C-alpha positions as CSV (number, residue, x, y, z in Angstrom):
1,M,16.1,-2.3,-5.5
2,S,14.9,0.9,-3.4
3,D,18.2,1.1,-1.4
4,Y,20.3,0.3,-4.7
5,M,18.7,3.2,-6.3
6,D,19.4,5.4,-3.5
7,R,22.5,4.4,-2.1
8,T,24.6,2.8,-4.7
9,L,23.1,4.7,-7.6
10,G,23.0,7.9,-5.7
11,L,19.6,8.8,-7.2
12,G,17.7,9.1,-3.8
13,Y,14.2,7.9,-3.0
14,A,12.4,10.5,-4.6
15,T,14.0,9.9,-8.0
16,G,13.9,6.0,-7.5
17,S,10.1,6.5,-6.7
18,L,9.6,8.4,-9.9
19,I,11.5,5.7,-11.9
20,L,9.7,3.0,-10.4
21,V,6.0,4.5,-10.8
22,S,7.1,5.3,-14.6
23,I,8.2,1.7,-15.1
24,L,4.8,0.4,-13.2
25,C,2.8,2.6,-15.4
26,V,4.3,1.3,-18.4
27,T,4.1,-2.3,-17.3
28,L,0.1,-1.9,-16.5
29,F,-0.2,0.2,-19.8
30,V,1.3,-2.8,-21.7
31,W,-0.4,-5.3,-19.8
32,R,-3.8,-3.6,-20.6
33,L,-3.0,-3.3,-24.3
34,S,-1.9,-7.1,-24.4
35,E,-4.5,-8.8,-22.1
36,K,-7.3,-6.5,-22.4
37,S,-7.5,-6.2,-18.5
38,L,-5.7,-5.3,-15.5
39,S,-8.2,-7.5,-13.1
40,V,-6.3,-10.0,-11.0
41,T,-9.4,-12.3,-11.4
42,D,-9.1,-12.3,-15.1
43,I,-5.6,-13.7,-15.5
44,T,-5.7,-16.6,-17.5
45,T,-2.3,-16.6,-19.6
46,R,1.2,-17.1,-18.7
47,R,1.9,-13.6,-20.2
48,G,-0.7,-12.2,-17.9
49,E,0.8,-13.9,-14.9
50,L,4.1,-12.5,-16.1
51,F,2.7,-9.1,-16.1
52,Y,0.9,-9.4,-12.9
53,W,4.0,-10.5,-11.0
54,T,6.0,-7.9,-12.7
55,A,3.5,-5.3,-11.3
56,I,3.5,-6.7,-7.8
57,L,7.5,-6.6,-7.8
58,L,7.3,-2.9,-9.0
59,S,4.6,-1.9,-6.7
60,N,6.3,-3.4,-3.6
61,T,9.7,-1.7,-4.5
62,L,7.7,1.5,-5.4
63,G,5.9,1.3,-2.0
64,T,9.3,0.9,-0.1
65,A,10.9,3.7,-1.8
66,L,7.9,6.0,-1.3
67,G,7.8,5.0,2.4
68,D,11.4,5.7,2.9
69,Y,11.4,9.0,1.2
70,L,8.4,10.1,3.1
71,A,9.9,9.0,6.3
72,D,13.5,10.0,6.0
73,N,13.8,12.7,3.1
74,S,10.3,14.5,3.1
75,G,10.5,16.0,6.4
76,L,7.2,14.3,7.5
77,G,8.8,11.6,9.5
78,F,7.0,8.4,10.4
79,A,3.8,10.1,11.7
80,G,3.6,12.4,9.0
81,G,4.2,9.8,6.4
82,A,1.5,7.3,7.9
83,I,-0.9,10.1,8.2
84,L,-0.6,11.3,4.5
85,I,-0.5,7.7,3.1
86,G,-3.6,6.8,5.4
87,G,-5.3,9.8,4.3
88,I,-4.8,8.9,0.7
89,L,-6.0,5.3,1.3
90,A,-8.9,7.0,2.8
91,V,-9.8,8.8,-0.3
92,V,-9.4,5.7,-2.3
93,V,-12.0,3.8,-0.2
94,L,-14.4,7.1,-0.6
95,A,-13.7,7.1,-4.4
96,H,-14.5,3.5,-4.5
97,Y,-17.9,4.1,-2.7
98,F,-18.8,7.4,-4.0
99,T,-17.5,7.7,-7.8
100,K,-17.6,5.8,-10.8
101,L,-13.8,5.6,-10.9
102,S,-12.5,2.1,-12.0
103,T,-12.2,-0.4,-9.5
104,I,-9.3,-1.8,-11.0
105,L,-7.5,1.5,-11.0
106,L,-8.4,1.9,-7.3
107,F,-7.1,-1.6,-6.5
108,W,-3.7,-0.9,-7.9
109,V,-3.4,2.7,-6.3
110,A,-4.5,1.2,-2.8
111,F,-2.0,-1.9,-3.4
112,V,0.9,0.4,-4.0
113,L,0.2,2.5,-0.8
114,T,-0.4,-0.2,1.6
115,R,3.3,-1.0,1.5
116,P,4.5,2.6,2.5
117,F,1.7,2.8,4.9
118,G,2.6,-0.4,6.6
119,A,6.3,0.6,6.7
120,T,6.0,4.2,8.1
121,F,3.0,3.2,10.6
122,G,5.3,0.2,11.8
123,D,8.3,2.5,12.3
124,L,6.0,5.1,13.9
125,L,5.1,2.2,16.5
126,T,8.5,0.5,16.8
127,K,11.1,3.3,16.8
128,T,12.1,5.0,19.9
129,H,11.1,8.6,20.7
130,E,14.6,9.9,19.8
131,K,14.1,8.8,16.1
132,G,10.6,10.0,16.0
133,G,8.7,6.9,16.8
134,L,6.4,6.0,19.6
135,G,8.7,3.5,21.3
136,F,6.6,0.3,21.8
137,G,9.1,-1.8,20.2
138,T,8.6,-4.9,18.1
139,Q,6.7,-6.8,20.8
140,G,4.4,-4.0,22.0
141,S,3.8,-3.0,18.3
142,S,3.0,-6.6,17.6
143,L,0.4,-6.7,20.5
144,I,-1.3,-3.3,19.3
145,L,-1.4,-4.5,15.7
146,F,-2.8,-7.9,16.7
147,S,-5.5,-6.2,19.2
148,M,-6.6,-3.8,16.2
149,L,-6.8,-7.2,14.0
150,V,-9.0,-8.8,16.4
151,V,-11.3,-5.7,16.6
152,L,-11.6,-5.5,13.0
153,I,-12.7,-9.1,12.6
154,I,-15.0,-9.0,15.4
155,Y,-16.6,-5.7,13.7
156,T,-16.7,-7.5,10.3
157,M,-18.2,-10.6,11.8
158,N,-21.0,-8.5,13.6
159,R,-21.7,-6.5,10.2
160,I,-22.0,-9.9,8.2
161,K,-24.3,-11.4,11.0
162,N,-26.5,-8.2,11.2
163,S,-26.8,-8.1,7.3
164,Q,-27.8,-11.6,7.3
165,L,-30.4,-11.3,9.9
166,K,-31.9,-8.2,8.1
167,S,-32.0,-10.1,4.9
168,T,-33.9,-12.8,6.5
169,T,-36.5,-10.8,7.9
């Protein structure tokens, strides 16, 4: 849908992103009015499920359009796009811990931003130096991402184990 809006309709990624974020906001607004909650754990009706899957589709498409805009049209490139989105995601995490902003709102913001972050960061790792990437290719990038995942899992397991030890003493 993102490429259709950009290439076929000639709207560009920025305009396509604005259209998609508008439709997503309307979907979330109507969902909230009709179901009284935007929490994914509170979905109990078919209508709620329809809103959920519509929001997921729009979020992913918006994320793709935003990632393409940041990497291709904004002048930021893959690294700049990944740093910008990563920074915004960090702000969302900080807002979760240090503000009283709705966790549901923060969830949806983070959910939308994970798609352009993954796309720009993935392109940064895989694309050649000539195209603005680091040139690790798909195998090298997969190895890097797998290593990062293993480190994060070990870190999380150690945190859980340490918190359990503290609670028993």
